[in-house]
gemmi code that builds the backbone of each chain (N, CA, C; Angstrom):
import gemmi

chains = {
    "A": [
        ("UNK", (28.545, -113.461, 89.496), (29.956, -112.887, 89.711), (30.035, -111.601, 88.927)),
        ("UNK", (30.641, -110.538, 89.604), (30.925, -109.490, 88.882), (32.284, -109.397, 87.971)),
        ("UNK", (32.109, -108.846, 86.964), (33.247, -108.958, 85.981), (34.378, -108.127, 86.511)),
        ("UNK", (35.587, -108.393, 86.150), (36.604, -107.931, 86.436), (37.016, -106.399, 86.121)),
        ("UNK", (36.521, -106.088, 85.320), (36.475, -104.563, 84.921), (35.725, -103.728, 85.914)),
        ("UNK", (34.286, -104.208, 86.229), (33.561, -103.354, 87.508), (34.382, -103.606, 88.563)),
        ("UNK", (34.948, -104.727, 89.077), (35.768, -104.850, 90.490), (36.933, -103.814, 90.133)),
        ("UNK", (37.737, -103.711, 89.200), (38.804, -102.749, 89.160), (38.159, -101.222, 89.264)),
        ("UNK", (37.149, -100.950, 88.527), (36.375, -99.628, 88.878), (36.176, -99.288, 90.323)),
        ("UNK", (35.532, -100.511, 91.073), (35.311, -100.513, 92.251), (36.501, -100.005, 93.267)),
        ("UNK", (37.299, -101.098, 92.795), (38.763, -100.935, 93.843), (39.052, -99.404, 93.812)),
        ("UNK", (39.419, -98.835, 92.605), (39.740, -97.382, 92.613), (38.784, -96.493, 93.306)),
        ("UNK", (37.696, -96.406, 92.957), (36.479, -95.878, 93.860), (36.432, -95.829, 95.049)),
        ("UNK", (36.639, -97.180, 95.717), (36.749, -97.302, 97.147), (38.184, -96.790, 97.831)),
        ("UNK", (39.162, -97.026, 97.145), (40.502, -96.477, 97.656), (40.293, -94.772, 97.474)),
        ("UNK", (39.818, -94.243, 96.419), (39.719, -92.713, 96.488), (38.656, -92.096, 97.440)),
        ("UNK", (37.797, -92.980, 97.822), (36.986, -92.587, 98.994), (37.246, -93.077, 100.350)),
        ("UNK", (38.396, -93.790, 100.439), (39.081, -94.309, 101.661), (38.307, -95.135, 102.335)),
        ("UNK", (37.302, -95.739, 101.628), (36.273, -96.790, 101.919), (36.858, -98.042, 102.216)),
        ("UNK", (37.517, -98.298, 103.116), (38.324, -99.514, 103.353), (37.543, -100.870, 103.700)),
        ("UNK", (36.563, -100.607, 103.935), (35.511, -101.816, 104.239), (35.277, -102.390, 102.598)),
        ("UNK", (34.668, -101.487, 101.891), (34.311, -101.715, 100.342), (35.732, -102.271, 99.770)),
        ("UNK", (36.712, -101.512, 100.022), (38.116, -101.959, 99.294), (38.319, -103.494, 99.792)),
        ("UNK", (38.364, -103.827, 100.923), (38.654, -105.137, 101.485), (37.640, -106.167, 100.924)),
        ("UNK", (36.469, -105.764, 100.659), (35.472, -106.863, 100.158), (35.873, -107.172, 98.753)),
        ("UNK", (36.773, -106.512, 98.121), (37.020, -106.728, 96.605), (38.372, -107.930, 96.619)),
        ("UNK", (38.828, -107.762, 97.698), (40.068, -108.755, 97.892), (39.931, -110.140, 98.438)),
        ("UNK", (40.551, -111.020, 97.740), (40.799, -112.497, 98.274), (41.426, -112.423, 99.441)),
        ("UNK", (41.316, -113.210, 100.561), (41.983, -113.336, 101.742), (43.635, -113.252, 101.608)),
        ("UNK", (43.862, -114.160, 100.514), (45.355, -114.229, 100.499), (45.806, -113.361, 99.446)),
        ("UNK", (45.288, -112.296, 99.084), (45.654, -111.505, 98.106), (47.198, -110.964, 98.084)),
        ("UNK", (48.060, -111.179, 96.943), (49.320, -110.660, 97.213), (49.614, -109.423, 96.328)),
        ("UNK", (50.196, -108.379, 96.916), (50.387, -107.141, 96.361), (52.039, -107.255, 96.024)),
        ("UNK", (52.426, -106.811, 94.610), (53.900, -106.947, 94.440), (54.164, -105.477, 93.791)),
        ("UNK", (55.272, -104.916, 94.250), (55.814, -103.569, 93.584), (57.197, -103.891, 93.018)),
        ("UNK", (57.131, -104.462, 91.604), (58.458, -104.723, 91.089), (59.576, -103.568, 91.210)),
        ("UNK", (59.356, -102.246, 91.126), (60.207, -101.319, 91.176), (60.864, -101.448, 92.504)),
        ("UNK", (60.453, -101.621, 93.708), (61.177, -101.794, 94.745), (61.324, -103.090, 95.497)),
        ("UNK", (61.084, -104.083, 94.766), (61.009, -105.506, 95.068), (60.273, -105.722, 96.407)),
        ("UNK", (59.261, -105.028, 96.712), (58.437, -105.266, 97.893), (57.254, -106.037, 97.382)),
        ("UNK", (56.828, -106.908, 98.607), (55.710, -107.744, 98.528), (54.933, -107.687, 99.764)),
        ("UNK", (53.504, -107.802, 99.608), (52.765, -107.769, 100.858), (51.607, -108.818, 100.638)),
        ("UNK", (51.806, -109.843, 101.622), (50.687, -111.044, 101.472), (49.581, -110.909, 102.647)),
        ("UNK", (48.462, -111.021, 102.095), (47.142, -111.150, 102.921), (46.369, -109.761, 102.845)),
        ("UNK", (45.116, -109.808, 102.966), (44.329, -108.914, 102.798), (44.341, -107.757, 103.949)),
        ("UNK", (44.643, -108.331, 105.037), (44.608, -107.382, 106.331), (45.809, -106.514, 106.200)),
        ("UNK", (46.914, -106.967, 105.821), (48.327, -106.140, 105.526), (48.028, -105.404, 104.386)),
        ("UNK", (47.300, -105.670, 103.466), (47.295, -104.927, 102.249), (46.419, -103.613, 102.365)),
        ("UNK", (45.256, -103.974, 103.091), (44.410, -102.866, 103.547), (45.033, -101.979, 104.317)),
        ("UNK", (45.831, -102.464, 105.584), (46.609, -101.580, 106.218), (47.534, -100.648, 105.476)),
        ("UNK", (48.368, -101.275, 104.516), (49.358, -100.566, 103.692), (48.585, -99.387, 103.051)),
        ("UNK", (47.363, -99.453, 102.184), (46.735, -98.676, 101.772), (46.125, -97.604, 102.664)),
        ("UNK", (45.526, -97.973, 103.697), (44.887, -97.289, 104.665), (46.120, -96.043, 105.275)),
        ("UNK", (47.073, -96.561, 105.539), (48.462, -95.844, 105.893), (48.789, -94.903, 105.047)),
        ("UNK", (48.821, -95.335, 103.790), (49.515, -94.613, 102.625), (49.229, -93.017, 102.815)),
        ("UNK", (50.400, -92.290, 102.906), (50.237, -90.830, 103.232), (49.780, -90.233, 102.063)),
        ("UNK", (49.282, -88.773, 102.275), (49.006, -87.856, 101.352), (47.650, -87.992, 100.789)),
        ("UNK", (47.066, -86.826, 100.394), (45.764, -86.427, 100.091), (45.702, -86.809, 98.547)),
        ("UNK", (45.946, -88.083, 98.087), (45.918, -88.407, 96.684), (44.493, -88.782, 96.198)),
        ("UNK", (44.242, -88.387, 95.096), (43.073, -88.757, 94.304), (43.370, -89.485, 92.925)),
        ("UNK", (42.513, -90.606, 92.585), (42.738, -91.526, 91.481), (41.611, -91.302, 90.579)),
        ("UNK", (42.016, -91.220, 89.157), (41.051, -91.047, 88.292), (41.518, -92.196, 87.175)),
        ("UNK", (40.480, -92.946, 86.589), (40.873, -94.113, 85.641), (41.170, -93.345, 84.437)),
        ("UNK", (42.064, -93.770, 83.657), (42.352, -93.200, 82.221), (41.894, -94.438, 81.445)),
        ("UNK", (42.228, -95.718, 81.605), (41.870, -96.865, 80.861), (41.806, -98.220, 81.878)),
        ("UNK", (40.836, -98.925, 81.502), (40.912, -100.444, 82.086), (40.824, -101.230, 80.683)),
        ("UNK", (41.805, -102.214, 80.710), (41.796, -103.429, 79.811), (41.384, -104.664, 80.641)),
        ("UNK", (40.363, -105.580, 80.282), (39.899, -106.697, 81.010), (39.703, -107.753, 80.223)),
        ("UNK", (39.936, -108.936, 80.715), (39.567, -110.174, 80.274), (39.421, -111.298, 81.222)),
        ("UNK", (38.833, -112.400, 80.816), (38.435, -113.283, 81.784), (39.762, -113.533, 82.938)),
        ("UNK", (39.689, -113.061, 84.233), (40.624, -113.406, 85.018), (41.693, -112.460, 85.270)),
        ("UNK", (41.847, -111.656, 84.251), (42.999, -110.738, 84.119), (42.469, -109.201, 83.834)),
        ("UNK", (43.049, -108.162, 84.322), (42.779, -106.728, 83.933), (43.995, -105.907, 84.405)),
        ("UNK", (44.077, -104.731, 83.790), (44.997, -103.838, 83.852), (44.297, -102.364, 83.987)),
        ("UNK", (44.873, -101.513, 84.947), (44.406, -100.239, 85.044), (45.479, -99.331, 84.810)),
        ("UNK", (45.028, -98.153, 84.047), (46.107, -96.910, 83.858), (45.343, -95.741, 84.521)),
        ("UNK", (45.975, -95.289, 85.704), (45.332, -94.252, 86.493), (46.148, -93.039, 86.457)),
        ("UNK", (45.685, -91.913, 86.652), (46.058, -90.593, 86.939), (45.929, -90.348, 88.211)),
        ("UNK", (47.089, -90.150, 89.089), (46.635, -89.763, 90.335), (47.238, -88.317, 90.894)),
        ("UNK", (46.537, -87.654, 91.444), (47.001, -86.171, 91.720), (47.098, -86.075, 93.117)),
        ("UNK", (48.077, -85.541, 93.736), (48.446, -85.066, 95.031), (48.743, -83.497, 94.915)),
        ("UNK", (47.561, -82.758, 95.259), (47.608, -81.140, 95.113), (47.798, -81.067, 93.688)),
        ("UNK", (48.906, -80.206, 93.149), (48.985, -79.827, 91.959), (49.939, -80.875, 91.164)),
        ("UNK", (50.365, -81.873, 91.867), (51.185, -82.982, 91.157), (50.331, -84.018, 90.538)),
        ("UNK", (50.650, -84.495, 89.489), (50.098, -85.716, 88.860), (51.043, -86.810, 88.538)),
        ("UNK", (50.608, -87.959, 88.888), (51.397, -89.099, 88.566), (50.793, -90.015, 87.847)),
        ("UNK", (51.201, -91.013, 87.107), (50.397, -92.193, 86.403), (50.884, -93.562, 87.163)),
        ("UNK", (50.054, -94.427, 87.413), (50.221, -95.650, 87.658), (49.539, -96.857, 86.834)),
        ("UNK", (50.269, -97.800, 86.691), (49.760, -98.847, 85.943), (49.615, -100.184, 86.854)),
        ("UNK", (48.408, -100.893, 86.994), (48.221, -102.066, 87.914), (47.740, -103.038, 87.216)),
        ("UNK", (48.258, -104.348, 87.258), (47.840, -105.661, 86.680), (47.041, -106.196, 87.683)),
        ("UNK", (45.935, -106.786, 87.435), (45.188, -107.596, 88.340), (44.990, -108.999, 88.030)),
        ("UNK", (44.876, -109.925, 89.023), (44.256, -111.249, 88.634), (43.040, -111.395, 89.594)),
        ("UNK", (42.162, -112.281, 89.271), (40.945, -112.620, 90.186), (40.792, -114.192, 90.158)),
        ("UNK", (40.249, -114.496, 91.089), (39.901, -116.014, 91.217), (38.523, -116.216, 90.809)),
        ("UNK", (37.956, -117.557, 90.911), (36.543, -117.865, 90.304), (35.668, -117.152, 91.069)),
        ("UNK", (35.588, -116.650, 92.061), (34.738, -115.978, 92.827), (34.841, -114.456, 92.473)),
        ("UNK", (35.679, -114.088, 91.695), (35.747, -112.707, 91.245), (36.551, -111.807, 92.141)),
        ("UNK", (37.157, -112.183, 93.394), (37.796, -111.344, 94.185), (39.339, -111.425, 93.596)),
        ("UNK", (39.553, -110.266, 94.019), (41.126, -109.871, 93.416), (42.297, -110.800, 94.138)),
        ("UNK", (42.976, -111.530, 93.410), (44.089, -112.505, 94.015), (45.312, -111.925, 93.873)),
        ("UNK", (45.733, -111.144, 92.865), (47.006, -110.386, 92.850), (46.834, -109.008, 92.177)),
        ("UNK", (47.892, -108.107, 92.818), (47.781, -106.758, 92.508), (49.410, -106.374, 92.065)),
        ("UNK", (49.702, -106.011, 90.953), (51.183, -105.604, 90.617), (51.077, -104.233, 90.067)),
        ("UNK", (51.707, -103.239, 90.921), (51.740, -101.918, 90.387), (53.097, -101.466, 89.854)),
        ("UNK", (53.034, -100.437, 88.912), (54.073, -99.870, 88.611), (53.779, -98.460, 88.484)),
        ("UNK", (54.842, -97.682, 88.954), (54.886, -96.008, 89.140), (55.898, -95.453, 88.206)),
        ("UNK", (55.685, -95.208, 86.880), (56.759, -94.583, 86.152), (57.004, -93.199, 86.341)),
        ("UNK", (58.063, -92.888, 86.376), (58.369, -91.470, 86.649), (58.864, -90.524, 85.343)),
        ("UNK", (58.545, -89.210, 85.496), (59.007, -88.598, 84.147), (60.554, -88.453, 84.064)),
        ("UNK", (61.027, -88.374, 82.901), (62.372, -88.242, 82.667), (62.560, -87.374, 81.414)),
        ("UNK", (63.882, -87.071, 81.212), (64.191, -86.326, 80.003), (64.554, -87.251, 78.947)),
        ("UNK", (64.071, -86.972, 77.556), (64.395, -88.003, 76.546), (66.012, -87.847, 76.254)),
        ("UNK", (66.454, -88.960, 75.764), (67.929, -88.847, 75.274), (67.874, -87.938, 73.965)),
        ("UNK", (69.081, -87.577, 73.755), (69.438, -86.709, 72.462), (69.366, -87.740, 71.123)),
        ("UNK", (69.145, -87.182, 69.875), (69.308, -87.933, 68.730), (68.062, -88.275, 68.018)),
        ("UNK", (66.859, -88.244, 68.607), (65.607, -88.655, 67.948), (64.596, -87.483, 67.813)),
        ("UNK", (65.263, -86.271, 67.819), (64.344, -85.143, 67.692), (63.442, -85.102, 66.469)),
        ("UNK", (64.324, -85.458, 65.444), (63.689, -85.351, 64.056), (62.484, -86.307, 63.934)),
        ("UNK", (62.387, -87.172, 64.891), (61.075, -88.142, 64.523), (60.030, -87.883, 65.681)),
        ("UNK", (60.284, -86.949, 66.632), (59.374, -86.903, 67.766), (59.063, -85.522, 67.906)),
        ("UNK", (57.664, -85.322, 68.456), (57.357, -84.006, 68.974), (57.197, -84.181, 70.527)),
        ("UNK", (57.217, -83.125, 71.259), (57.014, -82.973, 72.533), (55.625, -82.486, 72.880)),
        ("UNK", (54.863, -82.991, 73.842), (53.363, -82.479, 74.007), (53.215, -82.019, 75.638)),
    ],
    "B": [
        ("UNK", (40.447, -112.054, 60.516), (41.260, -110.885, 61.356), (41.865, -111.322, 62.622)),
        ("UNK", (43.338, -111.393, 62.699), (44.132, -111.770, 63.902), (43.527, -111.018, 65.210)),
        ("UNK", (43.328, -111.786, 66.338), (43.153, -111.239, 67.571), (44.305, -110.359, 68.056)),
        ("UNK", (43.884, -109.375, 68.720), (45.055, -108.493, 69.218), (45.981, -108.889, 70.106)),
        ("UNK", (45.690, -109.919, 70.785), (46.836, -110.732, 71.678), (47.908, -111.238, 70.787)),
        ("UNK", (47.398, -111.946, 69.613), (48.420, -112.423, 68.631), (48.994, -111.400, 67.938)),
        ("UNK", (48.566, -110.431, 67.865), (49.318, -109.079, 67.189), (50.420, -108.610, 68.018)),
        ("UNK", (49.986, -108.493, 69.291), (50.863, -107.791, 70.294), (52.336, -109.073, 70.500)),
        ("UNK", (51.750, -110.389, 70.488), (52.979, -111.193, 70.416), (53.875, -110.974, 69.252)),
        ("UNK", (53.137, -110.749, 68.166), (53.881, -110.695, 66.985), (54.857, -109.633, 66.870)),
        ("UNK", (54.326, -108.444, 67.593), (54.836, -107.037, 67.749), (56.183, -107.255, 68.450)),
        ("UNK", (56.260, -108.023, 69.534), (57.606, -108.127, 70.434), (58.550, -109.007, 69.703)),
        ("UNK", (57.748, -110.055, 69.040), (58.683, -111.184, 68.377), (59.457, -110.347, 67.118)),
        ("UNK", (58.591, -109.659, 66.352), (59.263, -108.748, 65.287), (60.427, -107.750, 65.724)),
        ("UNK", (60.110, -107.021, 66.688), (61.075, -106.214, 67.374), (62.209, -106.887, 67.786)),
        ("UNK", (62.104, -108.103, 68.531), (63.111, -108.680, 69.104), (64.144, -109.062, 67.924)),
        ("UNK", (63.421, -109.738, 66.791), (64.161, -110.383, 65.822), (64.867, -109.014, 64.640)),
        ("UNK", (64.407, -107.861, 65.212), (64.826, -106.770, 64.287), (64.333, -106.899, 62.746)),
        ("UNK", (63.068, -107.464, 62.723), (62.444, -107.731, 61.335), (61.306, -106.493, 61.246)),
        ("UNK", (62.116, -105.481, 60.656), (60.964, -104.385, 60.484), (60.107, -104.315, 59.591)),
        ("UNK", (60.108, -105.344, 58.480), (59.109, -105.482, 57.676), (57.990, -105.895, 58.255)),
        ("UNK", (58.283, -106.952, 59.026), (56.916, -107.880, 59.931), (56.472, -106.769, 60.830)),
        ("UNK", (57.343, -106.091, 61.594), (57.013, -105.138, 62.634), (55.949, -104.085, 61.778)),
        ("UNK", (56.399, -103.512, 60.968), (55.752, -102.405, 60.228), (54.196, -102.897, 59.611)),
        ("UNK", (54.308, -104.260, 59.221), (53.111, -104.852, 58.831), (51.907, -104.938, 59.963)),
        ("UNK", (52.076, -104.906, 61.125), (51.360, -104.881, 62.117), (50.631, -103.684, 62.514)),
        ("UNK", (51.196, -102.506, 61.887), (50.869, -101.104, 62.222), (50.177, -100.252, 61.286)),
        ("UNK", (49.133, -99.672, 61.870), (48.326, -98.761, 60.946), (49.232, -97.707, 60.425)),
        ("UNK", (48.873, -96.937, 59.202), (49.918, -96.256, 58.541), (49.855, -94.856, 59.320)),
        ("UNK", (49.003, -94.722, 60.267), (48.644, -93.323, 61.117), (48.897, -93.675, 62.457)),
        ("UNK", (49.616, -94.751, 62.758), (49.873, -95.093, 64.154), (50.443, -93.958, 64.914)),
        ("UNK", (50.162, -93.904, 66.241), (50.621, -92.891, 67.059), (51.210, -93.421, 68.386)),
        ("UNK", (52.550, -93.228, 68.551), (53.081, -93.600, 69.732), (53.468, -92.584, 70.661)),
        ("UNK", (53.128, -92.880, 71.938), (53.230, -91.836, 73.019), (54.078, -92.398, 74.324)),
        ("UNK", (55.000, -91.751, 74.755), (55.726, -91.842, 75.821), (55.312, -90.788, 77.020)),
        ("UNK", (54.402, -91.306, 77.665), (54.028, -90.056, 78.734), (55.130, -89.731, 79.601)),
        ("UNK", (56.212, -90.616, 80.026), (57.110, -90.208, 80.979), (58.061, -88.773, 80.516)),
        ("UNK", (58.260, -88.967, 78.826), (59.021, -87.887, 78.487), (58.157, -86.682, 77.658)),
        ("UNK", (56.875, -87.234, 77.600), (55.837, -86.294, 76.856), (56.323, -86.367, 75.364)),
        ("UNK", (56.669, -87.581, 74.755), (57.011, -87.385, 73.349), (56.133, -88.327, 72.669)),
        ("UNK", (55.853, -87.789, 71.281), (54.782, -88.543, 70.560), (55.525, -88.596, 68.993)),
        ("UNK", (55.207, -89.738, 68.692), (55.694, -90.020, 67.209), (54.411, -90.361, 66.530)),
        ("UNK", (54.346, -89.697, 65.217), (53.137, -89.796, 64.388), (53.604, -90.628, 63.005)),
        ("UNK", (52.852, -91.673, 62.731), (53.048, -92.500, 61.382), (54.002, -93.540, 61.657)),
        ("UNK", (53.614, -94.373, 60.677), (54.268, -95.886, 60.703), (55.702, -95.591, 60.310)),
        ("UNK", (56.112, -95.064, 59.246), (57.411, -94.691, 58.729), (58.277, -94.168, 59.949)),
        ("UNK", (57.983, -93.132, 60.553), (58.672, -92.739, 61.745), (58.895, -93.427, 62.829)),
        ("UNK", (57.691, -94.244, 63.259), (57.773, -95.235, 64.370), (58.645, -96.382, 64.197)),
        ("UNK", (58.745, -96.941, 62.795), (59.486, -97.919, 62.394), (61.074, -97.298, 62.660)),
        ("UNK", (61.272, -96.371, 62.098), (62.598, -95.702, 62.073), (63.122, -95.527, 63.554)),
        ("UNK", (62.345, -95.089, 64.453), (62.520, -94.979, 65.939), (63.050, -96.168, 66.428)),
        ("UNK", (62.418, -97.153, 66.251), (62.609, -98.773, 66.694), (63.946, -99.053, 66.067)),
        ("UNK", (63.967, -98.972, 64.727), (65.111, -99.461, 64.242), (66.490, -98.866, 64.632)),
        ("UNK", (66.226, -97.522, 64.921), (67.517, -96.678, 65.374), (67.776, -96.906, 66.867)),
        ("UNK", (66.968, -97.606, 67.606), (67.109, -97.462, 69.142), (68.307, -98.286, 69.279)),
        ("UNK", (69.023, -97.474, 70.240), (70.476, -98.305, 70.388), (70.428, -99.366, 71.383)),
        ("UNK", (71.273, -100.272, 71.352), (71.457, -101.394, 72.268), (71.020, -102.787, 71.797)),
        ("UNK", (71.804, -103.681, 72.339), (71.464, -105.101, 72.043), (70.336, -105.841, 72.827)),
        ("UNK", (69.340, -104.968, 72.897), (68.115, -105.392, 73.831), (67.247, -106.607, 73.404)),
        ("UNK", (66.905, -107.317, 74.207), (65.950, -108.488, 73.735), (64.587, -108.545, 74.939)),
        ("UNK", (63.625, -108.834, 74.266), (62.182, -108.666, 75.062), (61.498, -109.990, 75.068)),
        ("UNK", (61.153, -110.131, 76.456), (60.522, -111.308, 76.671), (59.313, -110.867, 77.313)),
        ("UNK", (58.126, -111.578, 76.896), (56.621, -111.138, 77.318), (56.594, -111.731, 78.747)),
        ("UNK", (56.100, -111.101, 79.617), (55.612, -111.613, 81.050), (54.166, -111.904, 81.061)),
        ("UNK", (53.372, -110.838, 80.529), (51.850, -111.089, 80.423), (51.339, -110.167, 79.189)),
        ("UNK", (50.339, -110.636, 78.742), (49.379, -109.892, 77.767), (47.965, -109.921, 78.202)),
        ("UNK", (47.292, -108.750, 78.338), (45.933, -108.727, 78.644), (45.249, -108.025, 77.586)),
        ("UNK", (44.294, -108.716, 76.845), (43.433, -108.210, 75.692), (42.120, -108.383, 75.810)),
        ("UNK", (41.568, -107.301, 75.232), (39.897, -107.503, 74.753), (39.844, -106.919, 73.576)),
        ("UNK", (38.483, -106.849, 72.997), (38.344, -106.358, 71.891), (38.884, -104.821, 71.498)),
        ("UNK", (39.922, -104.835, 70.630), (40.514, -103.493, 70.270), (41.511, -102.744, 71.277)),
        ("UNK", (41.471, -103.530, 72.453), (42.550, -102.837, 73.395), (43.485, -104.328, 73.964)),
        ("UNK", (44.811, -103.653, 74.192), (45.554, -104.795, 74.788), (46.413, -103.964, 75.586)),
        ("UNK", (47.297, -104.848, 76.546), (48.404, -104.326, 77.311), (49.453, -105.468, 77.382)),
        ("UNK", (50.763, -105.218, 77.301), (51.757, -106.023, 77.353), (52.533, -105.669, 78.560)),
        ("UNK", (53.189, -106.574, 79.428), (54.441, -106.425, 80.243), (55.233, -107.233, 79.769)),
        ("UNK", (56.288, -106.502, 79.617), (57.416, -107.326, 79.152), (58.798, -107.147, 80.054)),
        ("UNK", (59.697, -107.916, 80.070), (60.970, -107.802, 80.583), (62.060, -107.677, 79.526)),
        ("UNK", (62.741, -106.627, 79.699), (63.681, -106.373, 78.449), (65.273, -106.192, 79.075)),
        ("UNK", (65.971, -107.278, 78.466), (67.320, -107.440, 78.907), (68.252, -106.697, 77.965)),
        ("UNK", (69.357, -106.059, 78.315), (70.381, -105.393, 77.712), (71.565, -105.995, 78.549)),
        ("UNK", (72.441, -107.146, 78.034), (73.470, -107.762, 78.582), (72.891, -107.975, 80.045)),
        ("UNK", (73.517, -107.632, 81.120), (73.114, -108.090, 82.506), (71.990, -107.336, 83.013)),
        ("UNK", (71.464, -106.290, 82.499), (70.681, -105.510, 82.820), (69.290, -105.924, 82.510)),
        ("UNK", (68.259, -105.834, 83.459), (66.860, -105.925, 83.243), (66.062, -104.955, 83.422)),
        ("UNK", (65.167, -104.542, 82.511), (64.150, -103.590, 82.713), (62.764, -104.192, 82.444)),
        ("UNK", (61.682, -103.463, 83.067), (60.399, -103.951, 82.771), (59.690, -102.815, 82.044)),
        ("UNK", (58.738, -103.018, 80.989), (57.916, -101.848, 80.348), (56.449, -102.522, 80.338)),
        ("UNK", (55.637, -101.581, 80.274), (54.278, -101.818, 80.042), (53.622, -100.916, 78.986)),
        ("UNK", (52.993, -101.671, 78.249), (52.590, -100.890, 76.920), (51.140, -101.159, 76.475)),
        ("UNK", (50.366, -100.085, 76.489), (49.019, -100.049, 76.132), (48.838, -99.944, 74.526)),
        ("UNK", (47.896, -100.928, 73.996), (47.881, -100.896, 72.595), (46.288, -100.667, 72.258)),
        ("UNK", (46.043, -99.972, 71.100), (44.766, -99.943, 70.725), (44.896, -100.578, 68.989)),
        ("UNK", (43.874, -101.150, 68.785), (43.678, -101.587, 67.265), (42.556, -101.146, 66.565)),
        ("UNK", (42.566, -100.852, 65.153), (41.508, -100.548, 64.274), (40.713, -101.746, 63.917)),
        ("UNK", (39.751, -101.532, 63.239), (38.636, -102.713, 62.569), (39.417, -103.812, 61.844)),
        ("UNK", (40.715, -103.365, 61.251), (41.331, -104.215, 60.356), (42.330, -104.959, 61.251)),
        ("UNK", (42.608, -104.682, 62.384), (43.442, -105.320, 63.426), (44.720, -104.897, 63.517)),
        ("UNK", (45.117, -103.740, 62.585), (46.364, -103.052, 62.719), (46.419, -102.210, 63.987)),
        ("UNK", (47.502, -101.918, 64.678), (47.761, -101.177, 65.798), (47.762, -99.717, 65.294)),
        ("UNK", (47.011, -99.050, 66.099), (46.551, -97.693, 65.889), (47.356, -96.770, 66.920)),
        ("UNK", (47.394, -97.269, 68.169), (48.100, -96.391, 69.128), (48.909, -97.406, 69.881)),
        ("UNK", (50.146, -96.906, 70.454), (51.100, -97.590, 71.428), (51.461, -96.629, 72.292)),
        ("UNK", (51.223, -97.003, 73.500), (51.701, -96.007, 74.873), (52.568, -96.769, 75.673)),
        ("UNK", (53.730, -96.438, 75.838), (54.868, -97.063, 76.581), (55.096, -96.422, 78.009)),
        ("UNK", (55.243, -97.300, 79.045), (55.705, -96.938, 80.154), (57.060, -97.651, 80.669)),
        ("UNK", (58.057, -97.030, 81.092), (59.202, -97.751, 81.665), (59.540, -97.238, 82.988)),
        ("UNK", (58.942, -98.151, 83.694), (59.359, -97.742, 85.389), (60.448, -98.177, 85.802)),
        ("UNK", (61.221, -97.369, 86.590), (62.558, -97.643, 87.033), (62.635, -98.167, 88.507)),
        ("UNK", (63.725, -98.940, 88.747), (63.694, -99.342, 90.327), (63.857, -97.962, 91.206)),
        ("UNK", (63.274, -98.148, 92.328), (63.564, -97.108, 93.302), (63.542, -97.741, 94.815)),
        ("UNK", (64.177, -97.035, 95.747), (64.198, -97.532, 97.160), (62.824, -97.155, 97.695)),
        ("UNK", (62.480, -98.164, 98.335), (61.065, -97.896, 99.282), (61.237, -96.897, 100.425)),
        ("UNK", (60.234, -96.031, 100.483), (60.181, -94.955, 101.765), (60.187, -95.948, 103.029)),
        ("UNK", (60.674, -95.422, 104.194), (60.594, -96.052, 105.367), (59.181, -95.887, 106.018)),
        ("UNK", (58.962, -96.855, 106.959), (57.743, -96.799, 107.700), (56.807, -97.888, 107.419)),
        ("UNK", (57.012, -98.703, 106.406), (56.139, -99.885, 105.959), (56.826, -101.236, 106.037)),
        ("UNK", (57.944, -101.215, 106.765), (58.553, -102.486, 106.813), (57.972, -103.606, 107.436)),
        ("UNK", (57.175, -103.297, 108.466), (56.280, -104.438, 109.067), (55.144, -105.052, 108.318)),
        ("UNK", (54.830, -104.171, 107.191), (53.928, -104.916, 106.266), (54.607, -105.978, 104.925)),
        ("UNK", (55.722, -105.421, 104.672), (56.156, -105.893, 103.410), (57.498, -106.716, 103.542)),
        ("UNK", (57.653, -107.670, 102.749), (58.733, -108.168, 102.402), (59.514, -108.006, 101.169)),
        ("UNK", (60.834, -107.952, 101.056), (61.679, -107.637, 99.940), (62.030, -108.933, 99.303)),
        ("UNK", (61.812, -108.888, 97.919), (62.103, -110.175, 97.313), (63.289, -110.019, 96.139)),
    ],
}
model = gemmi.Model(1)
for chain_id, residues in chains.items():
    chain = gemmi.Chain(chain_id)
    for i, (resn, *xyz) in enumerate(residues, 1):
        res = gemmi.Residue()
        res.name, res.seqid = resn, gemmi.SeqId(i, " ")
        for name, pos in zip(("N", "CA", "C"), xyz):
            atom = gemmi.Atom()
            atom.name, atom.element = name, gemmi.Element(name[0])
            atom.pos, atom.b_iso = gemmi.Position(*pos), 0.0
            res.add_atom(atom)
        chain.add_residue(res)
    model.add_chain(chain)
structure = gemmi.Structure()
structure.add_model(model)
structure.setup_entities()
């Protein structure tokens, strides 16, 4: 059984390469995808692969960090679409056979900091 | 040495209780806090404790999930302020003595899903 860190690395490599066969092979048939920010949920491998295959834009993903333990992992990725960069954080769980059973994505957007803490922070 | 999962649980418990002495005891003296969404950075335990102590609002944090491995951890929390709920994802690293050396926070906001994927998703 492949460890979940390797599975998560393969997940992003397959998505980045639009290799949907390889991508599907990492997923449990009853995988559940959840987007808490929109309260959307997708159930089942076929629908989840379709969602990714149809996702618009010439985006590319680069892994910043993966944290993994038995059955659980998290990736932090940088996703570029042309000159734009976004960051995403994704929680994974896997079953006993190592396939991904749940995927939960967060897409945090840039925002302007509130006033009042300038003496403590620097901007980068 | 306490494992990092326990340290992260203590971090949120101390913050929730506004126990800044306990909170500070979990941090390396040269801890660096980073907020990628605002491109803010805070360097040093004293400033980082001050930032948290001064943070406005009667917020309360509840841990949804912690994923931890040697030297790295991630928490997913639900933070309530009165009737409002937010979610946050925080990456941690720790030094050899188990104290937290870096904290990187993401605060994803709710948004409306784009049109065109309704046949694949359900809302919850």
